[in-house]
Each structure stands twice: as structure tokens, then as C-alpha cells.
C-alpha positions in Angstrom: -0.1 0.2 -0.1 2.8 2.5 0.7 4.8 1.9 -2.1 1.3 2.4 -4.4 0.5 5.7 -2.5 4.2 6.7 -3.5 4.1 5.5 -6.9 0.9 7.7 -7.4 2.8 10.8 -5.7 5.5 10.1 -8.4 3.0 9.9 -11.2 1.3 13.0 -10.0 4.3 15.1 -9.8 5.8 13.8 -13.1 9.2 13.6 -11.4 11.6 10.7 -10.2 11.9 10.2 -7.0 15.0 10.9 -6.5 15.0 14.0 -7.9 15.1 17.1 -5.7 11.7 19.5 -4.8 13.2 22.8 -5.0 9.7 24.4 -4.8 9.7 23.2 -0.9 12.5 25.7 -0.3 12.8 27.7 -2.9 12.7 31.6 -2.9 10.0 33.3 -5.0 12.2 35.2 -7.7 9.6 38.1 -7.2 9.1 38.8 -3.9 11.8 36.7 -2.4 9.7 35.1 -0.3 10.4 31.4 1.0 7.0 29.8 1.3 6.3 25.7 0.9 3.4 27.1 -1.5 6.2 28.2 -4.3 5.5 25.5 -6.5 6.6 25.3 -10.2 7.8 28.6 -10.6 4.8 30.4 -9.2 4.4 32.0 -5.4 0.5 31.3 -4.4 0.6 34.2 -1.9 2.9 36.1 -3.6 1.9 40.3 -3.8 2.7 40.1 -7.6 0.5 37.2 -8.2 1.4 34.0 -9.6 4.0 33.7 -12.4 2.3 31.2 -14.9 
């Protein structure tokens, strides 16, 4: 069951498990805020809004 959940998570993210997850600790390039909500280059709660 645990391995199934991990595989599903890998498929959802489209990344290999060995690949790092930089968005967990990345700084928003627009506001400089370090947040777990910074994801795929878009800081959700950024003053400038998501950079998509």
C-alpha cells in the first residue's frame, strides 16, 4: 500500500523520486519570500500574483 501511494505521488508530480523538490524551499523570484507554497515557479501568495 505504501509503495502504491509513493508511485501515485511520483506520477502526479511527473518527477522521479530521486529528483530534488526545489519548490519546498525555493524563494519566490518576485517577492523573495521563502514558502512551501512556492510551486512550479509560481508563489501562490506572492504580492505580484502567480507567475505563470
